SEMARDREN-129898 format. One record per residue (C-alpha): x, z, y; residue in three letters. Coordinates in steps of 0.001 Angstrom, whole numbers, padded with zeros to 6 digits, always signed. Each point is the difference from the previous one (the first is absolute). Layout:
N
XZYALA ...
***
This chain:
193
+055554+167512+124362MET -001817+001190-003394SER +001950+002035-003049ASN -001502-002845-001890SER +002086-002810+001301GLU +003534+002682-000571ILE +000701-000542-003655GLN +001096+003433-000993VAL +002686+000609-002880ASP -000179+004027+000175LEU -002290+002601+001869THR +002221+003513+001163LEU -002603+002635+000570ASP +001818+002272+002469CYS -003669+001118+002387ILE +000763+003009+001016GLY +003897+000650-000475LEU +002357+000472+002895ALA +003001-001010+000936CYS +002614-000946-001798PRO -001956+000364-002976MET -002149-003738+000516PRO +004019-001806+000387ILE +001204+002222-003182VAL -003358-000897-002061LYS +000617-003731+000883THR +003595-000016-000504LYS -000706+001571-003606LYS -002962-003028-000504ALA +002095-003146+001620ILE +002512+000348-002421GLU -002134-001027-003048THR -001235-003255+001833LEU +001423-003350-000465GLN +001611-001330+002481VAL -002798-002131+002317GLY -002392+002322-000837GLN -002367+001733+002208VAL -000667+003977+000158ILE -003138+001226+002202GLU +000641+003684+000858VAL -003142+002094+001507GLN +000944+002912+002555ALA -002143+002205+001787THR +003230+001378+002343ASP +000242-001889+003282LYS +003882-000131-000017GLY +000241-001906-003196SER +000199-003283+001465ARG +002628+000555+002543ALA +001865+001194-003126ASP -000739-002599-002258ILE +000552-002688+002120GLN +003357+001659+000838GLY +001070+000547-004139TRP -000814-003462-000560ALA +002248-000809+002809LYS +002538+002353-000929ASN +000274-001226-003455THR -001006-003756-000312GLY -003531+000020-001458HIS -002843-002192+002425GLN -002502+001895+001903TYR -002877-001858-000294LEU -002463+001471+002218GLY -002132+002672+000635THR -003942+000003-001017ILE -001639+004100+001921GLU -003443-000154-001110GLU -001710+003148+002164ASN +002935+002514-001603GLU +001382-002362-002878LEU +003096-001187+000751LEU +000713-002470-002579LYS +003126-001771+000105HIS +001851-002411-001215TYR +003573-000609-001214LEU +001646-002764-002744ARG +002754+000368-002111LYS +003135-001907+001169SER +002576-001095-002728SER +003402+002192-000204PRO +001809-002441+002472ASN -002624+000246+002739GLU +000226+003769-000139LEU +002526+002484+002072LYS +001479+003012-001228GLN -002143+002454+002024GLU +002068+001623+003008ILE -000635+003463+001029LYS +001179+000545+003033TYR +003212+001802+000271ALA +000255+002321+002975HIS -002395+002965-000885THR -000247+003680+000909MET -001723+003044-001493THR -002755+001846+001358THR +002031+002662+000628GLU +002794-001881+001838GLU -003316-001156+002212LEU -000982+003880+000414GLN +003747+001083+001178THR -000015-003198+002539LYS -003484+000783+001262LEU +000789+003332+000545LYS +003360-000228+001236SER -001952-001912+002750GLU +002527-003310-000634GLU -001389-002990+001206SER -002176-001647-003023ILE -003102-001769+000009MET -002338+000014-002936VAL -002064-002611-001311VAL -003048+000997-002257ASP -001173-003479-001741VAL -002739+001592-001703ARG -003523-001147+000734GLU -001920+001853+002824PRO -001763+002189-001977ALA +002731+000955-002178GLU +002235+000614+003150TYR -003617+002363+001441ALA +000657+002387-002407PHE +003422+001032-000203HIS +002866-001575+001512HIS +003588+001061+002117VAL -000369+001240+003164PRO +000351-002549+002256GLY +000555-002726-002456ALA -001517-003501+001751ILE -003162-000920-002687SER +001141-004602-000753ILE -001729-000683-003430PRO +002136-002451-001253ILE -002513-002271-000126GLY +000794-000061+003898GLU +003536+000544+000763LEU +000826-004178-000091GLU -002668+000140+002642ASN +001527+003230+001456ARG +003166+000268+000428MET +000761-000380+003363SER -001002+002772+000532SER +002704+001568-001430LEU +003874+000680+001243ASP +002410-001694-001979PRO +002648+002352+001580GLU -001870+002788-001275LYS +000715+001666-003073GLN -003533-000604-002362ILE -000723+001968-003120ALA -002894-001999-002092VAL -002651+002036-002168ILE -002752-000311-002327CYS -001537+001792-002778ARG +002645-000811-002366THR +002873-002281+001114GLY -001417-003256-000643ASN -001991-001684+002862ARG +002894+001539+002250SER +002393-001106-002101ASP -001268-004159+000575LEU -000918+001485+003798ALA +004185+000817+000459CYS +000738-003233-001920GLN -002503-001963+002120LEU +001802+002403+003608LEU +003211-001235-000651GLU -000634-004039-000611GLU -000747+000745+003563LYS +002666+001257+000951GLY -000626+003598-000231PHE +003133+001499-000721ASN -000748+003888+000029LYS -002681+000544-002558VAL -000287+002408-002899PHE -002224+000056-002408ASN -001825+003263-001069VAL +000221+000804-003461VAL -002319+001478-001821THR -001630-000462+003197GLY -003155+002293+000445MET -000701+000631-003032SER +003500+002665+000269GLY -000122+001050+003201TRP +000228+003419+000604SER -000818+000144+003642GLY -001845+000731+002915PRO -003101-002441-000181VAL -002131-000963+002958GLU -003827-001547-000664SER -002312-001809+002139LEU -002766+002380-000948SER 
***
């Protein structure tokens, strides 16, 4: 499928922006569209595909698909009518980065799942955290124990919010979104280098 076949009403440039900025800009831009119009979001952040899909699912806007051209991701969304929209859901169970540090220090049984992209994880992550990028979470859930407390972390708390909702839908009920994510983490970190 070539871009010439896709009728776009607005093109949004999010090239070079990291999470959560593509979503922040998309939220603002979609407000300017008429119902049924299509926005093309151009991004280079690999995590943006899962972010855009998750955001669309949460809000009721229609995710049409993504075209990859080398490093550029072009995401297509159709603005839904108000009666198709959902109130954007935020996952209810959260913990702060400080609470997570306390739990880890006390050696309380808690599993940390990092849903950022592999490159983000490689440079710095919570010691012992398991890397499961949000785009792979559904396929890799079977490796997680639903009876264990699970703290889900990303860079800012957006992707982890979506990941927590997905885990809860699949029967995980001891899941916490770590708010402010790695951007607010002041505890020890590990890197793969």
